[in-house]
BAMI-433826 format. One record per residue: residue number from 1; residue in one letter; x, z, y of N, C-alpha, C in turn. Coordinates in pm, whole numbers, plus 50000, padded with zeros to 5 digits. Example, Ala and Ser with C-alpha at 12.3 -4.5 7.8 and 13.67 -1.06 7.14 Angstrom:
<pts>
> resi/resn/neast/nup/nnorth/caeast/caup/canorth/ceast/cup/cnorth
> 1/A/51319/50780/49431/51230/50780/49550/51320/50780/49670
> 2/S/51285/50708/49775/51367/50714/49894/51290/50787/50003
</pts>
This chain:
<pts>
> resi/resn/neast/nup/nnorth/caeast/caup/canorth/ceast/cup/cnorth
> 1/M/39127/83359/76903/39049/83502/76808/39180/83601/76887
> 2/S/39101/83718/76914/39131/83836/76979/39149/83957/76842
> 3/S/39295/84014/76867/39283/84155/76756/39347/84264/76832
> 4/T/39327/84398/76827/39374/84511/76843/39473/84555/76775
> 5/T/39579/84601/76855/39681/84664/76784/39693/84852/76792
> 6/Q/39655/84889/76696/39677/85049/76680/39829/85140/76729
> 7/K/39831/85152/76833/39968/85215/76881/40015/85292/76787
> 8/R/40106/85256/76743/40165/85311/76633/40274/85504/76638
> 9/A/40258/85561/76619/40314/85745/76681/40441/85729/76660
> 10/R/40534/85739/76765/40699/85721/76737/40722/85804/76616
> 11/R/40833/85788/76482/40906/85835/76432/40983/85942/76462
> 12/K/40918/86084/76392/41044/86187/76459/41090/86274/76328
> 13/N/41171/86356/76336/41236/86406/76222/41132/86536/76153
> 14/P/41140/86565/76087/41013/86663/76047/41039/86798/76087
> 15/A/41114/86832/76134/41110/86985/76237/41043/86949/76376
> 16/E/41125/86852/76403/41054/86829/76604/40854/86789/76560
> 17/R/40814/86731/76414/40703/86667/76413/40615/86785/76404
> 18/A/40688/86898/76316/40627/87019/76303/40611/87119/76395
> 19/A/40715/87144/76489/40681/87203/76605/40581/87132/76702
> 20/E/40563/86994/76675/40512/86921/76792/40339/86904/76743
> 21/I/40330/86962/76575/40201/87033/76534/40123/87144/76579
> 22/S/40278/87257/76583/40221/87351/76563/40186/87389/76752
> 23/E/40233/87317/76875/40159/87332/76963/40105/87274/77008
> 24/A/40030/87143/76909/39929/87124/77000/39799/87180/76885
> 25/A/39828/87265/76779/39712/87387/76758/39722/87554/76830
> 26/R/39812/87496/76924/39828/87647/76999/39749/87589/77128
> 27/E/39810/87487/77206/39700/87363/77307/39570/87449/77282
> 28/I/39539/87380/77164/39358/87396/77121/39312/87521/77114
> 29/A/39336/87619/77089/39323/87782/77040/39320/87821/77185
> 30/L/39422/87787/77305/39403/87841/77388/39275/87784/77513
> 31/E/39237/87635/77461/39202/87617/77572/39030/87591/77508
> 32/Q/39019/87576/77366/38912/87565/77277/38869/87686/77210
> 33/G/38934/87735/77158/38921/87858/77026/38979/87809/76922
> 34/L/38956/87922/76875/39101/87888/76730/38977/87830/76626
> 35/S/38855/87850/76676/38736/87754/76585/38777/87617/76615
> 36/A/38827/87522/76704/38879/87411/76755/38993/87359/76689
> 37/I/39020/87425/76565/39185/87407/76549/39145/87309/76385
> 38/T/39126/87199/76358/39055/87149/76273/39206/86963/76223
> 39/L/39187/86949/76153/39325/86822/76100/39296/86732/76237
> 40/R/39134/86660/76224/39109/86547/76341/39131/86576/76431
> 41/N/39101/86708/76496/39144/86756/76671/39326/86745/76655
> 42/V/39359/86834/76564/39529/86911/76654/39578/86701/76629
> 43/A/39557/86575/76513/39569/86515/76490/39584/86429/76637
> 44/A/39440/86412/76655/39433/86341/76842/39454/86407/76922
> 45/R/39509/86513/76930/39625/86569/77022/39766/86551/77035
> 46/V/39810/86546/76887/39965/86453/76881/39963/86265/76895
> 47/G/39817/86253/76789/39882/86049/76882/39875/86061/76695
> 48/V/39814/86135/76611/39884/86071/76467/39724/86079/76418
> 49/A/39744/85999/76252/39625/85982/76145/39642/86136/76112
> 50/S/39496/86183/76081/39415/86316/76044/39580/86353/75908
> 51/G/39580/86282/75798/39645/86273/75698/39826/86378/75718
> 52/L/39882/86276/75816/39992/86332/75846/40026/86452/75897
> 53/V/39875/86504/75938/39905/86652/75960/39843/86715/75886
> 54/A/39741/86674/75783/39769/86730/75660/39889/86794/75565
> 55/H/39982/86635/75589/40102/86675/75486/40175/86766/75556
> 56/Y/40205/86830/75640/40270/86927/75715/40187/87031/75726
> 57/Q/40058/87062/75721/39977/87164/75707/39854/87147/75631
> 58/P/39901/87123/75516/39771/87104/75398/39654/87191/75412
> 59/N/39659/87362/75440/39583/87448/75449/39590/87466/75601
> 60/V/39402/87446/75651/39399/87498/75752/39399/87626/75802
> 61/D/39281/87741/75748/39305/87822/75748/39482/87912/75775
> 62/G/39581/87871/75743/39699/87882/75742/39736/87870/75888
> 63/L/39682/87782/75908/39725/87680/76038/39669/87786/76133
> 64/V/39552/87801/76134/39509/87885/76227/39546/88024/76249
> 65/A/39600/88065/76122/39631/88189/76138/39809/88205/76201
> 66/A/39906/88098/76181/40013/88099/76248/39954/88089/76375
> 67/T/39891/87981/76441/39888/87961/76600/39822/88086/76652
> 68/F/39762/88157/76575/39720/88337/76636/39843/88419/76652
> 69/S/39907/88435/76557/40056/88509/76537/40172/88436/76673
> 70/S/40147/88306/76649/40262/88273/76779/40220/88326/76903
> 71/I/40022/88253/76877/40015/88291/77066/40018/88459/77117
> 72/V/39967/88520/77077/39975/88691/77037/40161/88742/77055
> 73/A/40253/88738/76940/40386/88715/76947/40449/88705/77073
> 74/A/40437/88585/77138/40449/88532/77275/40437/88641/77366
> 75/E/40305/88676/77348/40271/88725/77500/40342/88916/77464
> 76/I/40302/88916/77343/40442/89046/77260/40532/89063/77371
> 77/H/40601/88951/77347/40781/88899/77362/40773/88924/77513
> 78/E/40672/88903/77607/40669/88875/77729/40618/88977/77815
> 79/V/40542/89053/77810/40538/89195/77786/40593/89276/77784
> 80/S/40731/89302/77689/40744/89388/77664/40913/89378/77751
> 81/G/40939/89213/77729/41040/89214/77863/41037/89278/77964
> 82/M/40922/89249/78025/40843/89336/78187/40905/89468/78160
> 83/L/40818/89527/78069/40823/89676/78053/40931/89719/78048
> 84/A/41061/89669/77978/41199/89703/77998/41253/89691/78170
> 85/A/41257/89616/78242/41274/89603/78338/41213/89715/78455
> 86/L/41136/89763/78404/41093/89931/78505/41115/90048/78483
> 87/P/41122/90125/78541/41220/90229/78580/41214/90381/78498
> 88/G/41058/90409/78445/41037/90495/78387/40901/90505/78330
> 89/P/40823/90599/78212/40756/90579/78132/40608/90576/78214
> 90/S/40605/90659/78334/40494/90627/78393/40485/90483/78480
> 91/E/40579/90427/78483/40585/90293/78577/40541/90231/78428
> 92/R/40538/90200/78334/40596/90105/78234/40373/90106/78181
> 93/L/40327/90222/78165/40219/90274/78136/40122/90216/78212
> 94/A/40155/90249/78332/40068/90164/78450/40049/90055/78432
> 95/F/40217/89978/78460/40227/89837/78441/40134/89790/78303
> 96/L/40180/89828/78227/40074/89779/78064/39988/89752/78060
> 97/L/39915/89886/78158/39738/89900/78108/39721/89790/78244
> 98/E/39788/89750/78381/39706/89702/78470/39745/89471/78373
> 99/T/39874/89467/78308/39896/89318/78306/39759/89325/78199
> 100/L/39782/89416/78135/39659/89354/77990/39513/89350/78040
> 101/M/39476/89399/78128/39322/89414/78191/39345/89331/78264
> 102/E/39410/89195/78337/39385/89137/78468/39357/88997/78424
> 103/G/39325/88948/78506/39189/88810/78479/39286/88758/78415
> 104/G/39448/88679/78436/39478/88532/78387/39527/88556/78234
> 105/R/39443/88670/78133/39550/88677/78036/39365/88679/77956
> 106/L/39289/88590/78007/39188/88552/77967/39108/88481/77825
> 107/D/39244/88338/77818/39235/88269/77729/39325/88354/77638
> 108/V/39367/88433/77609/39475/88501/77512/39342/88610/77480
> 109/T/39283/88688/77576/39136/88759/77508/39095/88748/77378
> 110/A/39032/88620/77474/38903/88490/77366/38969/88438/77259
> 111/V/39106/88424/77270/39149/88402/77089/39115/88553/77022
> 112/W/39206/88689/77088/39181/88757/76991/39037/88806/76938
> 113/V/38954/88771/77067/38785/88829/76978/38783/88725/76838
> 114/E/38788/88613/76919/38748/88526/76759/38834/88574/76662
> 115/A/38958/88612/76640/39018/88616/76545/38934/88688/76458
> 116/W/38898/88825/76556/38784/88951/76460/38733/88903/76438
> 117/T/38633/88751/76463/38508/88716/76370/38519/88665/76255
> 118/L/38663/88584/76292/38702/88468/76181/38783/88547/76058
> 119/G/38887/88629/76133/38953/88709/75985/38820/88714/75870
> 120/R/38732/88759/75954/38666/88834/75808/38654/88709/75681
> 121/R/38667/88615/75693/38641/88497/75603/38771/88398/75583
> 122/N/38853/88480/75659/39004/88376/75651/39148/88506/75658
> 123/E/39172/88504/75493/39226/88634/75477/39375/88638/75556
> 124/A/39395/88510/75534/39561/88493/75636/39527/88549/75796
> 125/L/39472/88475/75858/39440/88520/75980/39412/88660/75936
> 126/A/39329/88722/75887/39286/88873/75892/39453/88955/75947
> 127/T/39526/88933/75786/39627/88956/75764/39744/88980/75930
> 128/C/39730/88829/75984/39800/88783/76127/39728/88908/76234
> 129/V/39620/88889/76214/39578/89003/76334/39591/89128/76313
> 130/R/39621/89194/76172/39642/89351/76150/39762/89331/76190
> 131/G/39887/89189/76151/40071/89258/76168/40066/89255/76369
> 132/Q/39994/89180/76417/40021/89180/76590/39915/89341/76650
> 133/M/39823/89373/76577/39746/89431/76622/39865/89581/76637
> 134/D/39912/89562/76510/40049/89725/76478/40157/89667/76581
> 135/S/40154/89533/76620/40258/89517/76713/40217/89631/76833
> 136/W/40126/89581/76885/40078/89595/77022/40080/89786/77065
> 137/Q/40063/89813/76887/40036/89933/76935/40169/89998/76889
> 138/S/40212/89953/76868/40391/89984/76862/40451/90040/76967
> 139/V/40413/89875/77068/40475/89915/77206/40378/90008/77247
> 140/L/40264/90054/77274/40195/90142/77355/40286/90250/77278
> 141/R/40285/90288/77169/40338/90425/77122/40491/90460/77140
> 142/G/40566/90368/77208/40673/90398/77239/40694/90439/77423
> 143/V/40609/90376/77441/40582/90426/77583/40536/90563/77570
> 144/V/40413/90609/77529/40391/90744/77512/40507/90831/77453
> 145/E/40601/90807/77349/40717/90824/77327/40779/90932/77425
> 146/D/40849/90786/77451/40908/90832/77626/40852/90860/77694
> 147/G/40719/90883/77726/40639/90977/77854/40688/91184/77782
> 148/I/40644/91136/77682/40642/91285/77645/40827/91363/77588
> 149/A/40898/91265/77606/41055/91290/77568/41115/91314/77772
> 150/A/41012/91255/77867/41065/91246/77969/40989/91431/78061
> 151/G/40888/91476/77987/40846/91553/78027/40712/91471/78101
> 152/Q/40686/91352/78121/40595/91300/78215/40426/91291/78149
> 153/F/40405/91281/77989/40314/91311/77881/40276/91391/77844
> 154/E/40165/91428/77800/40164/91508/77662/40085/91540/77561
> 155/T/40085/91526/77472/40033/91467/77321/40087/91512/77217
> 156/E/39963/91539/77127/40052/91577/76965/40065/91455/76896
> 157/D/39972/91330/76899/39978/91241/76864/40017/91107/76878
> 158/P/40099/91060/76971/40131/90898/77021/40074/90817/76912
> 159/G/40038/90849/76827/40018/90679/76788/39895/90712/76753
> 160/S/39806/90821/76721/39671/90787/76765/39664/90753/76880
> 161/L/39647/90838/76995/39631/90814/77144/39664/90593/77134
> 162/A/39770/90601/77082/39781/90506/77123/39657/90365/77077
> 163/W/39602/90389/76931/39531/90333/76900/39399/90339/76988
> 164/Q/39318/90458/77059/39233/90487/77100/39286/90413/77260
> 165/I/39383/90403/77291/39340/90289/77477/39407/90149/77414
> 166/L/39442/90139/77316/39371/90012/77263/39265/89960/77258
> 167/G/39230/90049/77178/39074/90012/77162/38996/90002/77283
> 168/M/39022/90063/77438/38938/90103/77510/38965/89973/77618
> 169/I/39108/89913/77570/39181/89787/77642/39113/89649/77601
> 170/D/39018/89701/77461/38995/89578/77360/38869/89550/77431
> 171/G/38808/89652/77403/38637/89615/77451/38641/89621/77600
> 172/L/38707/89648/77721/38668/89629/77823/38716/89478/77862
> 173/T/38794/89428/77796/38877/89261/77803/38812/89187/77728
> 174/A/38686/89244/77632/38600/89160/77560/38485/89151/77672
> 175/Q/38495/89210/77715/38340/89249/77779/38350/89158/77978
> 176/S/38495/89150/77929/38489/89054/78075/38492/88887/78063
> 177/L/38544/88846/77908/38464/88701/77862/38334/88659/77903
> 178/V/38229/88776/77939/38109/88740/77977/38102/88782/78119
> 179/R/38169/88797/78216/38188/88824/78328/38075/88932/78355
> 180/W/38083/89070/78235/37983/89172/78266/38025/89282/78383
> 181/G/37919/89275/78447/37975/89341/78619/37906/89481/78604
> 182/G/37883/89529/78469/37835/89685/78465/37907/89776/78514
> 183/V/38053/89749/78562/38150/89853/78578/38257/89767/78649
> 184/S/38251/89792/78773/38344/89753/78869/38481/89790/78863
> 185/D/38545/89735/78937/38711/89765/78909/38734/89877/78760
> 186/R/38790/89807/78619/38813/89851/78566/38946/89885/78529
> 187/G/39001/89817/78550/39140/89867/78541/39166/90059/78638
> 188/T/39073/90012/78775/39118/90206/78781/39030/90289/78677
> 189/H/38920/90251/78694/38833/90362/78541/38956/90392/78445
> 190/L/38991/90248/78387/39114/90225/78262/39191/90368/78286
> 191/A/39265/90311/78412/39400/90441/78467/39367/90565/78462
> 192/R/39265/90597/78521/39220/90797/78519/39179/90825/78362
> 193/A/39108/90703/78276/39048/90775/78175/39206/90769/78082
> 194/V/39281/90735/78063/39419/90706/77987/39519/90868/78114
> 195/E/39493/90824/78246/39556/90990/78302/39566/91104/78219
> 196/G/39431/91114/78165/39372/91254/78136/39408/91232/77982
> 197/M/39409/91163/77904/39419/91163/77771/39565/91161/77740
> 198/V/39656/91101/77818/39825/91107/77780/39862/91265/77824
> 199/G/39748/91329/77952/39846/91405/78046/39907/91435/78157
> 200/A/39849/91297/78233/39973/91209/78313/39904/91269/78455
> 201/A/40017/91309/78569/39977/91306/78712/39861/91213/78769
> 202/R/39770/91293/78800/39625/91185/78850/39705/91107/78973
> 203/G/39667/90967/78955/39708/90888/79015/39823/90788/78951
> 204/S/39917/90880/78882/40023/90784/78834/40026/90647/78769
> 205/L/39903/90605/78679/39842/90525/78628/39762/90405/78691
> 206/Q/39737/90431/78808/39649/90335/78859/39719/90224/78934
> 207/P/39700/90143/78950/39727/89993/78994/39791/89956/79018
> 208/Q/39838/90074/79138/39947/90018/79287/40065/90097/79239
> 209/A/40026/90182/79066/40139/90267/79113/40239/90170/78995
> 210/S/40233/90006/78949/40275/90000/78797/40386/89897/78923
> 211/G/40393/89927/79058/40459/89886/79117/40510/89736/79071
> 212/K/40361/89621/79090/40421/89500/78979/40481/89410/79067
> 213/S/40631/89422/79057/40686/89312/79122/40811/89275/78992
> 214/V/40784/89301/78894/40908/89245/78753/40842/89086/78809
> 215/S/40955/89032/78800/40950/88865/78744/40998/88835/78644
</pts>
């Protein structure tokens, strides 16, 4: 007679297990989308029973919201660190526009687009989306305000301007998810538009102006 013995997951302390579950949810979101975060999928990724995941994350909506925040906060932290290494407002704004438009961030873009839709029915997620949108607006507003102080930009309302620029970035990156070819070289067109919005010198925010050598 033969029998199959299910391999047991190694016992871990609560903090370690909770971190493992959070990381599994993050990987699933980036690979398959926020809607793929279920108790079963997370459990399969970790290699434990669904009940164990439910013990640590009894509310799937909350797990989705926390996963979204984790992904976006990490990107904001990364980009903010890169901005701090650049010499001036024009260089920082040029770098910011180029970085957020690059194809290597499509997985995060997809998470954003899905979050806006899922947030209509998941209030915890909607709250996190609003918070992270505010965080990005704060980063961009700070760059614009620094440019005003340095005499490189001109605008009477940097906060509203930051929202407008973010809206343009969001729209263009969302279009890129379906590889829409209606406008070539979106980064250059965006930079030209933003130059006019902030009163920057012509060509100062073009992709090559960022000096993208920050590591």
